C-alpha positions as CSV (number, residue, x, y, z in Angstrom):
1,M,10.0,39.4,-3.1
2,K,8.8,38.0,-6.5
3,K,12.4,37.0,-7.3
4,F,12.8,35.2,-4.0
5,L,9.5,33.2,-4.5
6,S,10.6,32.3,-8.0
7,V,14.0,31.0,-6.8
8,L,12.3,29.1,-3.9
9,L,9.8,27.5,-6.3
10,T,12.6,26.4,-8.6
11,L,14.5,24.9,-5.8
12,C,11.4,23.0,-4.6
13,L,10.9,21.6,-8.1
14,M,14.5,20.4,-8.2
15,L,14.2,18.4,-5.0
16,P,13.6,14.7,-5.8
17,V,12.7,13.7,-2.3
18,L,10.3,14.5,0.5
19,A,12.1,14.2,3.9
20,L,9.9,13.9,7.0
21,G,12.0,13.3,10.2
22,E,14.0,10.2,9.4
23,A,11.8,9.1,6.6
24,V,12.9,9.9,3.0
25,V,10.4,9.4,0.2
26,D,12.0,9.5,-3.2
27,A,9.5,10.6,-5.8
28,D,11.3,8.7,-8.6
29,T,11.5,5.3,-6.9
30,V,8.8,5.3,-4.2
31,M,6.6,3.0,-6.4
32,D,9.4,0.5,-7.0
33,F,8.0,-2.6,-5.4
34,D,10.1,-5.3,-3.7
35,R,8.8,-8.4,-5.4
36,E,10.7,-10.6,-3.0
37,S,9.2,-9.1,0.1
38,P,7.1,-11.6,2.1
39,V,4.0,-10.6,4.1
40,T,5.7,-11.7,7.3
41,D,8.1,-8.7,6.8
42,W,5.1,-6.4,6.9
43,V,4.0,-7.3,10.4
44,G,4.0,-4.5,12.9
45,N,2.8,-0.9,13.3
46,W,3.3,1.7,10.7
47,T,2.6,5.5,10.4
48,L,1.7,7.5,7.3
49,V,4.5,9.8,6.1
50,A,3.4,10.8,2.7
51,A,0.9,10.2,-0.1
52,Y,1.3,9.8,-3.8
53,I,-0.7,10.5,-7.0
54,G,0.5,9.2,-10.4
55,E,1.2,11.7,-13.1
56,E,-0.9,10.0,-15.7
57,Y,-3.8,9.5,-13.3
58,A,-3.7,13.1,-12.3
59,E,-3.7,14.3,-15.9
60,D,-6.5,12.0,-16.9
61,N,-8.7,13.1,-14.0
62,D,-7.9,16.8,-13.9
63,I,-6.1,16.6,-10.6
64,E,-3.8,19.6,-10.2
65,V,-1.1,17.8,-8.1
66,N,0.9,14.7,-8.6
67,G,4.0,12.9,-7.2
68,V,4.8,12.7,-3.5
69,I,2.4,14.8,-1.3
70,A,3.0,15.9,2.3
71,V,0.5,14.7,4.9
72,P,-0.3,15.8,8.4
73,E,1.8,14.1,11.1
74,N,0.2,11.0,12.6
75,A,-2.9,11.3,10.4
76,V,-3.1,7.6,9.6
77,K,-1.7,4.5,11.3
78,I,-1.8,0.9,10.2
79,S,-1.2,-2.3,12.2
80,V,-0.5,-5.4,10.1
81,E,-0.8,-9.1,11.0
82,A,0.2,-12.2,9.0
83,L,-2.0,-15.1,9.9
84,L,-1.5,-18.7,8.8
85,D,-4.6,-19.6,6.7
86,A,-6.8,-21.9,8.8
87,S,-9.0,-23.2,6.1
88,A,-7.0,-26.5,5.7
89,T,-9.0,-29.6,6.7
90,G,-8.0,-33.0,8.0
91,S,-4.2,-32.8,8.6
92,D,-1.4,-30.3,9.0
93,A,-0.8,-30.4,5.2
94,G,-2.0,-26.8,4.7
95,V,-4.3,-25.2,2.2
96,M,-4.8,-26.9,-1.2
97,V,-2.9,-24.6,-3.5
98,D,-3.1,-26.7,-6.6
99,Q,-6.3,-28.7,-6.9
100,A,-5.3,-30.6,-10.1
101,A,-2.1,-31.8,-8.4
102,Y,-3.8,-32.2,-5.0
103,L,-0.9,-30.1,-3.6
104,H,-1.1,-28.5,-0.2
105,A,1.1,-25.8,1.4
106,H,1.1,-23.5,4.5
107,V,0.2,-20.0,3.4
108,Y,-0.5,-16.6,5.1
109,D,-3.4,-14.2,5.0
110,M,-2.9,-10.5,5.8
111,E,-5.2,-8.5,8.1
112,A,-4.6,-4.9,9.0
113,K,-6.3,-2.3,11.1
114,V,-6.2,1.3,9.9
115,T,-6.9,4.2,12.3
116,F,-7.1,7.9,11.7
117,S,-6.6,11.1,13.7
118,E,-9.7,12.6,15.3
119,D,-9.8,15.5,12.8
120,I,-10.1,12.9,9.9
121,T,-12.6,10.5,11.2
122,D,-13.6,8.2,14.1
123,D,-13.9,5.4,11.6
124,E,-11.6,2.4,11.8
125,A,-10.8,0.4,8.7
126,T,-10.0,-3.3,8.3
127,L,-8.0,-4.5,5.3
128,K,-8.0,-8.2,4.3
129,L,-5.7,-9.9,1.9
130,P,-6.1,-13.7,1.5
131,W,-3.2,-15.9,0.6
132,D,-4.4,-16.2,-3.0
133,G,-4.3,-12.4,-3.4
134,W,-0.6,-12.8,-4.2
135,Q,0.9,-14.2,-7.3
136,Y,2.6,-17.5,-6.4
137,T,4.7,-20.3,-7.8
138,V,4.3,-23.9,-6.6
139,R,7.6,-25.9,-6.5
140,G,6.7,-28.9,-4.4
141,E,4.6,-30.1,-1.5
142,N,4.5,-27.5,1.3
143,D,7.0,-25.5,-0.7
144,G,6.7,-22.5,-3.0
145,D,6.9,-18.8,-3.3
146,F,3.7,-17.6,-1.5
147,N,2.5,-14.3,-0.1
148,M,5.4,-12.3,-1.6
149,G,5.5,-9.1,-3.6
150,V,2.3,-7.1,-4.1
151,G,-1.1,-8.5,-2.9
152,K,-4.6,-7.6,-3.9
153,L,-7.0,-6.7,-1.1
154,S,-10.3,-8.7,-0.9
155,K,-11.9,-6.3,1.5
156,V,-11.7,-2.7,2.7
157,S,-14.0,-2.2,5.6
158,A,-14.5,1.5,6.0
159,D,-17.2,4.1,5.2
160,D,-14.7,5.7,2.7
161,K,-12.9,2.9,0.9
162,S,-10.2,5.2,-0.4
163,L,-9.2,5.4,3.3
164,Y,-10.2,9.1,3.3
165,F,-7.4,9.9,0.9
166,T,-8.7,13.3,-0.2
167,K,-9.4,14.4,3.4
168,V,-6.0,13.3,4.6
169,T,-4.1,15.0,1.7
170,G,-6.4,18.0,1.0
171,V,-6.5,17.0,-2.7
172,E,-10.0,17.5,-4.1
173,S,-11.0,14.7,-6.4
174,E,-14.4,12.9,-6.9
175,E,-12.6,10.3,-8.9
176,I,-10.4,9.3,-6.0
177,D,-13.4,9.4,-3.6
178,D,-15.1,6.9,-5.8
179,E,-12.3,4.3,-5.8
180,N,-11.2,1.6,-3.3
181,M,-7.7,1.0,-2.1
182,K,-6.8,-2.2,-3.9
183,Y,-3.2,-3.3,-3.4
184,V,-0.6,-3.6,-0.6
185,G,3.1,-4.1,-1.0
186,M,6.5,-3.0,0.3
187,N,8.8,-0.8,-1.8
188,T,12.5,-1.2,-2.1
189,A,13.1,1.4,0.6
190,G,11.2,-0.7,3.1
191,Q,8.1,1.5,3.1
192,L,4.6,-0.1,3.2
193,I,2.4,1.1,0.2
194,V,-1.4,0.9,0.3
195,C,-2.6,2.0,-3.1
196,Y,-5.1,1.9,-6.0
197,S,-4.1,1.1,-9.6
198,E,-6.3,0.7,-12.6
199,E,-4.1,-2.2,-13.8
200,N,-3.1,-5.5,-12.3
201,L,-0.3,-4.5,-9.9
202,V,0.1,-8.1,-8.6
203,K,1.6,-9.4,-11.8
204,K,3.8,-6.5,-12.9
205,D,4.9,-3.0,-12.2
206,V,2.2,-0.7,-13.7
207,E,1.0,2.9,-13.1
208,V,-0.1,3.5,-9.5
209,A,-3.0,5.9,-9.4
210,F,-2.8,7.0,-5.8
211,A,-1.2,5.6,-2.7
212,F,-0.5,6.0,1.0
213,I,3.2,5.6,2.1
214,F,3.9,4.2,5.6
215,V,7.1,3.8,7.6
216,R,7.6,1.3,10.4
217,D,7.2,2.7,13.9
218,A,10.3,2.7,16.1
219,E,10.2,-0.1,18.7
């Protein structure tokens, strides 16, 4: 029996992915963000398929598990909208994106509703990400690379601003409980990532501390 358990553990450690139904979460590439992904591609309904804790964050905070973590089925759902920013005044020129150049452009804000299974909480969370939460490049009037890549949340409206990460995953950590989900982006596998990082994830790929991983619901 001991030999069987030892072999089973070895095989588990060798597996680089976590497969749940049709969703495959690759532990080595799950936090590879698609920097060309626009927020309009995020629109729709998504279901949580896995969670993630970075190795360095786990080590620094005495968390016993890291990497991709299995989660209960249908524990968390998120519905994403991309809304044209309505703060422009006067004409249809759009928001002033460069005050010095008096340059306007049409840009999006993201708003998302997060719901949880009854055994997690009755709470419903709202995530807000304004157009300037993304890194952007202005090329010309009404033209530029906006609302693409990873964006920084301006608001997480929930009693637990980590989005009940420890309760969903079963991982005990006061450090995680004390943090807020901070960034949203899509990885190169087309999965939506809602996460916390101690560094600026908008500008470059850095260590992700912990994350929820969502796949798009079938239409």
